[in-house]
N, C-alpha and C positions, 0 to 999 in steps of 0.2 A: 536441532536446537531444545536444550534446556529453559524452560519456563521458570520465572518466579513464582512459587507462592503457588496461589490458584489460580493462576492466570487462565488457564488452559480452561479450566470450568467457568471463568468469570466470561471469556472467547466463544464458548458452548451456549452462553445462554444470553449472551446481549449481545445483539447484532453493532452498536455502539462500540464495546469494548472490542470487537472485533475486527471494524473498521481504523480503530485505532490501531490498530497492530500491523492491520497493512499498511497504513499509510508509516507508522513507522519505518519499516521495512522494506518501501519504494522508497521514502526519502533517504536513508542509506545509500543506496541502488542508484540513486539520482546522484548523491554529493559524490560519489566512487565512478562520477561519469558511464554509470553502465544501465542506465536509463536508456531506452528510446522511445524518444519523441513520434506520438501519433504521425498519421500520415495524414490524416486533415483536420490539421491545428486550428481551424476555423470552429468546427462542431467541437470541437477539446476543448476549447475554451466557453463556448456555448455550456456545452456540458458539464465543465467541470472534471473532466476525466481524468487518473491518476496513471503516470507512468511508470512503466514498470521494467525491468529488464529482459529480453529475449530468454525463452525457459531454457 
């Protein structure tokens, strides 16, 4: 994946930027129905898990 400008540098220097990029990628997987729900939904809701697709 090609990143815009200095996004890669920003991701390496900031946990918040890295988290934001991961959330955008996870959202894209969710919209495409590729995200897999967690097995323990109660715990996931409590902790705020990010759904991802299978590797």
